[in-house]
C-alpha positions in Angstrom: 130.0 78.0 1.9 131.4 78.6 6.0 128.6 78.6 8.7 129.3 80.5 12.1 129.2 79.1 15.0 127.4 79.8 17.9 129.9 82.2 19.3 131.2 83.8 16.3 127.6 84.8 15.0 127.0 87.0 18.5 130.8 88.3 17.8 130.1 89.8 14.5 127.1 91.1 15.1 128.4 93.0 17.7 131.1 93.9 15.7 128.4 94.8 13.0 126.2 97.1 15.5 129.2 98.9 16.8 130.7 100.0 13.2 127.2 101.4 12.8 127.6 102.9 16.0 130.7 104.6 15.3 129.8 105.8 11.9 127.3 107.5 13.3 129.0 109.0 15.9 132.2 110.0 12.9 129.2 111.6 11.1 128.6 113.3 13.9 131.7 114.6 14.8 132.8 115.5 11.3 129.6 118.0 11.7 130.2 119.7 15.0 133.7 119.9 13.3 132.6 121.6 10.0 129.6 123.5 12.3 132.4 124.9 14.5 134.5 126.3 11.5 131.6 127.6 10.4 130.7 129.4 13.8 134.1 130.6 13.6 133.9 132.1 10.6 130.2 133.6 11.5 131.0 135.3 14.8 133.7 137.5 13.1 131.4 137.8 10.3 128.7 138.5 12.5 130.8 141.1 14.4 132.6 143.2 11.1 128.8 142.9 9.5 127.3 144.1 12.5 129.5 147.2 13.1 129.7 148.3 9.7 125.9 148.4 9.7 125.5 150.6 12.7 128.5 152.8 11.0 126.7 153.4 7.8 123.4 154.0 9.8 125.3 157.0 12.2 127.2 158.5 9.0 124.0 158.8 7.0 121.8 159.7 9.8 123.8 162.8 11.1 124.7 163.7 7.3 121.2 163.5 5.7 118.4 164.9 6.8 115.3 162.6 8.4 113.0 162.9 5.2 116.0 162.3 2.9 117.4 159.3 4.9 113.7 157.4 5.1 114.0 157.5 0.8 117.2 156.2 0.9 115.7 153.2 3.3 112.9 152.9 1.2 115.4 152.9 -1.9 117.8 149.9 -0.2 114.4 148.0 0.5 113.7 147.8 -3.5 116.5 145.3 -3.3 114.8 142.9 -0.9 111.2 143.8 -1.9 112.2 143.0 -5.6 112.9 139.2 -4.8 109.4 138.9 -2.7 107.6 140.5 -6.1 109.1 137.8 -7.7 108.4 134.9 -6.1 110.8 132.5 -7.0 114.0 131.3 -4.5 116.2 128.9 -5.2 118.4 128.8 -1.8 116.0 126.1 -0.2 115.9 124.0 -3.2 119.4 123.6 -4.0 120.3 122.9 -0.2 117.9 120.3 -0.3 118.4 118.8 -3.8 122.1 119.4 -4.9 124.0 116.0 -4.8 127.8 116.3 -3.8 128.6 112.5 -4.3 126.8 112.7 -8.0 127.8 115.9 -9.3 126.9 115.2 -12.6 123.6 114.5 -11.5 123.0 117.9 -10.7 123.1 119.2 -14.0 119.6 120.0 -14.9 118.7 121.6 -11.3 121.4 124.4 -11.7 120.7 124.9 -15.6 117.2 125.3 -14.4 118.6 128.1 -11.5 120.2 130.1 -13.7 118.1 130.3 -16.5 115.6 131.2 -14.7 117.5 133.7 -12.6 118.7 135.2 -15.6 115.1 135.6 -17.0 113.8 137.7 -13.6 116.6 139.3 -13.7 116.1 140.9 -17.2 112.8 141.6 -17.3 112.3 143.3 -13.7 115.4 145.6 -14.4 113.7 146.3 -17.6 110.1 147.0 -15.9 112.0 148.7 -12.8 114.2 151.3 -15.3 111.4 152.1 -17.3 109.0 152.7 -14.9 111.1 153.9 -11.8 109.1 157.5 -12.0 105.9 156.0 -12.3 106.3 153.7 -9.5 107.6 156.2 -7.0 105.2 159.0 -7.8 101.8 156.7 -8.1 102.7 153.8 -5.5 105.1 155.7 -3.1 103.6 159.7 -3.5 107.4 159.7 -3.4 108.5 161.2 -6.5 112.3 161.6 -5.3 112.7 157.8 -5.2 112.7 157.5 -8.7 116.4 157.7 -9.2 116.6 155.4 -6.2 114.5 152.7 -8.1 116.4 153.3 -10.8 119.4 152.4 -9.6 118.5 149.3 -7.7 116.7 147.8 -10.9 119.8 147.9 -12.5 121.7 145.7 -9.6 119.1 143.8 -9.3 120.0 141.9 -12.8 122.9 140.9 -10.6 121.0 140.0 -7.0 118.6 137.7 -8.6 121.8 135.2 -8.9 121.7 135.7 -4.8 120.5 132.7 -4.2 122.4 130.2 -6.1 125.6 131.8 -5.5 124.9 131.6 -1.4 123.7 127.5 -1.5 126.3 126.3 -3.9 128.9 128.3 -1.5 127.1 126.8 1.5 127.1 122.8 -0.1 131.1 123.3 -1.0 131.6 124.5 2.2 133.0 127.4 1.1 131.5 129.5 3.6 133.8 131.8 3.9 132.5 133.1 0.3 129.1 134.1 1.4 130.6 136.5 4.4 134.2 138.1 3.3 132.9 140.0 0.2 129.8 141.5 1.9 132.3 142.4 4.4 134.6 143.9 2.0 132.1 145.5 0.3 130.4 147.6 3.4 133.8 148.6 4.1 134.0 149.9 0.7 130.6 151.4 1.5 131.6 153.1 4.6 135.0 154.3 2.9 133.2 156.1 0.2 130.4 157.7 2.0 133.1 159.4 4.5 135.2 160.2 1.2 131.8 161.7 -0.6 131.0 163.4 2.6 134.2 165.2 3.1 135.0 166.5 -0.7 131.1 167.3 -1.4 130.4 168.6 2.5 127.3 171.0 2.6 126.3 169.5 -1.3 125.0 166.3 -0.3 123.2 164.4 -2.5 120.9 161.4 -2.0 121.9 160.1 -5.5 125.7 160.9 -4.9 124.9 157.9 -1.5 122.4 155.5 -3.2 125.8 155.9 -6.5 128.3 154.0 -4.2 126.4 151.6 -2.2 125.1 150.6 -5.9 128.5 150.0 -7.3 129.8 147.7 -4.3 126.4 146.1 -4.2 126.8 144.5 -8.3 131.0 144.1 -7.6 130.1 141.9 -4.5 127.1 139.4 -7.0 129.6 139.6 -9.8 132.3 138.1 -7.6 130.5 135.4 -5.4 129.0 134.4 -8.6 131.9 133.7 -10.8 133.2 131.9 -7.3 130.4 129.4 -7.2 130.8 128.8 -10.6 133.9 127.4 -10.4 132.7 125.1 -7.3 130.8 123.3 -9.6 132.8 123.2 -13.4 132.0 119.2 -12.9 128.8 119.4 -12.6 128.6 120.9 -16.3 131.4 118.2 -17.5 130.4 116.4 -20.4 126.8 118.0 -20.5 124.9 119.2 -23.9 122.5 122.3 -23.1 119.5 121.5 -24.8 116.5 123.2 -24.1 113.3 121.5 -24.3 109.4 122.0 -23.6 109.6 118.6 -22.0 112.7 118.7 -20.4 111.4 121.8 -18.8 108.1 120.0 -18.1 110.3 117.2 -16.2 112.1 120.0 -14.5 108.8 121.4 -13.1 107.9 117.6 -11.6 110.8 117.1 -10.0 111.5 120.3 -8.5 108.5 122.4 -9.1 106.8 121.7 -5.4 109.8 122.9 -3.6 110.0 125.9 -6.2 106.3 126.7 -5.4 106.0 126.2 -1.6 109.2 128.0 -0.9 108.1 130.8 -3.7 105.1 131.1 -0.9 107.3 131.4 1.9 109.0 134.4 -0.3 105.7 136.0 -1.1 104.6 135.7 2.6 107.8 137.9 3.8 105.6 141.1 2.3 104.1 140.7 5.9 107.2 140.3 7.9 111.0 141.8 6.8 111.3 143.1 4.5 107.6 143.6 3.9 107.9 145.8 6.7 109.5 148.9 5.5 108.0 148.5 2.2 104.5 148.7 3.8 105.6 151.6 5.9 106.7 153.4 2.4 103.3 153.0 1.0 101.1 153.8 3.8 103.4 155.5 6.8 105.5 159.0 6.6 108.7 159.5 6.1 109.5 159.6 9.6 107.6 156.2 10.8 110.1 155.0 8.2 113.2 156.6 9.4 112.5 155.5 13.4 111.5 152.1 12.5 114.8 151.9 10.4 116.8 152.9 13.4 115.4 150.7 15.5 115.3 147.7 13.2 119.5 149.0 12.6 119.8 148.7 16.4 118.6 144.5 16.1 120.4 144.3 12.9 123.5 142.4 14.6 121.4 140.2 15.7 119.9 139.4 12.4 123.0 139.0 10.7 123.9 136.2 14.0 120.6 134.4 13.2 121.1 134.0 9.1 125.0 133.7 9.4 124.5 130.4 12.0 121.5 128.9 9.8 123.3 129.1 6.9 126.2 127.5 8.8 124.1 124.6 10.0 121.6 124.1 7.4 123.2 121.8 4.3 124.2 119.7 7.6 120.9 119.4 9.4 119.2 118.6 5.9 121.8 116.1 5.2 121.4 114.7 8.9 117.7 114.6 8.5 117.5 112.8 5.2 119.7 109.9 6.3 117.5 109.3 9.6 120.6 110.6 12.4 117.3 111.9 14.6 119.5 111.6 17.7 121.9 113.7 16.4 119.6 116.4 15.9 117.9 116.5 18.9 121.5 116.7 20.8 122.5 119.4 18.8 119.3 121.2 19.3 119.3 121.0 22.7 123.5 122.4 22.9 122.6 125.3 20.8 119.1 126.1 22.3 120.9 126.1 25.5 123.9 128.3 24.8 122.0 131.1 22.4 119.7 131.5 25.5 122.3 131.9 27.7 123.8 134.7 24.9 120.5 136.2 24.6 119.9 136.9 28.5 123.1 138.5 28.8 123.2 140.5 25.5 119.6 141.3 25.4 119.7 143.2 29.2 122.7 144.8 28.3 120.2 146.3 25.0 118.0 147.2 27.1 119.7 149.1 30.1 121.8 151.3 27.7 118.8 151.4 24.8 119.0 155.4 24.9 122.6 155.5 24.7 123.4 153.1 21.3 120.6 155.3 19.7 122.4 158.3 20.2 126.0 157.0 19.1 124.0 156.0 15.9 122.4 158.8 15.6 120.5 161.5 17.3 117.7 162.8 19.7 115.3 163.2 16.5 115.6 159.3 16.9 115.1 158.8 20.7 111.4 157.1 20.1 112.9 154.0 18.4 113.9 153.0 22.0 110.6 150.8 23.0 110.3 149.8 19.4 113.9 148.6 19.5 113.5 146.6 22.4 110.3 144.6 21.0 112.1 143.9 17.5 114.7 142.6 19.6 112.4 140.1 21.8 111.3 138.9 18.4 115.1 139.0 16.9 115.8 136.6 20.1 112.8 134.1 19.9 114.2 133.9 16.0 118.1 133.0 16.8 117.0 130.2 20.1 114.8 128.2 17.0 117.4 128.6 14.6 117.6 124.7 13.9 114.1 124.4 13.5 113.8 125.9 9.7 116.3 123.6 7.6 114.6 120.4 9.5 111.3 121.6 8.8 112.3 122.3 5.3 114.1 118.3 5.0 110.1 116.9 6.5 108.1 118.8 4.6 106.8 120.7 6.9 107.1 123.9 4.9 103.2 124.6 4.1 102.5 124.5 8.0 105.2 127.4 8.3 103.3 129.8 5.5 99.7 129.0 6.8 101.1 130.2 10.0 102.7 133.4 9.0 98.8 134.0 7.4 97.9 135.0 10.8 99.8 138.1 10.5 97.6 139.4 8.1 94.6 140.3 10.1 96.7 141.7 12.7 98.2 144.7 9.7 94.8 145.1 8.4 93.6 146.4 11.8 96.9 148.5 11.9 95.8 150.0 8.8 92.3 150.2 9.6 93.3 152.1 12.6 96.2 154.2 12.0 99.7 152.7 11.0 102.7 153.4 12.9 106.4 151.9 13.6 105.4 150.5 17.2 102.0 148.6 15.9 104.6 147.2 12.7 107.1 145.9 15.7 104.1 144.5 17.6 102.7 142.3 14.4 106.4 141.3 13.9 106.2 139.9 17.2 102.9 138.4 16.8 103.8 136.4 14.1 107.7 135.0 15.5 105.6 133.7 18.8 103.1 131.6 16.8 105.7 130.3 14.7 107.7 129.5 17.6 104.5 127.9 19.6 103.0 126.0 16.7 105.8 125.1 14.1 108.8 124.4 16.2 107.5 122.2 18.5 105.2 120.2 15.3 109.0 120.1 14.2 110.4 118.4 17.5 107.2 116.2 17.9 108.3 114.6 14.6 111.7 114.2 15.2 111.3 112.5 18.6 108.6 110.4 16.9 111.0 109.0 14.7 113.7 109.2 16.8 
């Protein structure tokens, strides 16, 4: 046996400590390098998607009467509200539990998610197509909405796999595949709109617009799903597909709590976004929906940016939180908040100064009343953008239930709104109150937790 002398022991201890420090620094630098690459893709994607969304809004608000544009908005909103009604959201569950180091251990997780997604897609596609006229006439009191509900119920059959393929592409570092298909799809929609409007000039039908959107959305979902499945082929090697009651119970015991918590968080979006358009479509007028949506489109580039940044950093922040790299998380949060605050102040000032001009570019004078609504939504979007790193850390720390409780604060605000009259500005203020509540109580709670375990 070799014994360390009094001189050798401190030397080896120093080497050990330095190696641990070096390992932590390397991990942090790896995260920063990946984040830089994903941010680069994100910035390009954010710019293109934001521009394309504004172009689509400009084309449709100028080509369609205000009432028809409102029906288009409500129809598109169906694709956002159906996942809320379903309740299950598997994206965060995959981000948290998927293991890159041991691919074969992911088999049960992935099969469960794919199986449940397929069942949900088929059931709600059949329900939506068979009850489309009833939903349009009885729920929305807008019979002309029936075609939009029918066609987007069919699209939902494919969209139900979105949370699966987005999560897989992110954990497998195929980040560009979460953005490029969307960009190509939106370019296709814009070209399709121009062709349709020129060929059928004077005979524009809302149904034609909705078919164009549906075709490109389905194509995007299929391509992205195939790419995600190609990434997880190794997870299914040697695995036998067997379904039993015992396996279902084991799966639910392992992942059920997180599925439930993220499902509740998903349900609560009915009082945030996309629930705002859904509720305005039921309780408001076509004019209210159209004006509110134009205000949202002005803010949409920042919402897209926030979503893309969160997608870029979430998997690595969850891993860093899981492995106890609290100092690295704090460093990143500090740098991110400073950088985002600078961008928010500069861009926000520009948008506020030229808000009327922006509205006239993407629509017409009918929508000028959307200016004040857009400014309120802009403040809410900027507050959310600054706080992006807190959600994935809160997910790993198990604080999603606190977030769900804080979101419920919006309920009394919405009840007040429905009692005293639904308006676009009222909905925007409810959204802002909810965002401020989350920032004050959820984000600061996470920051304290990270500091305590630093």
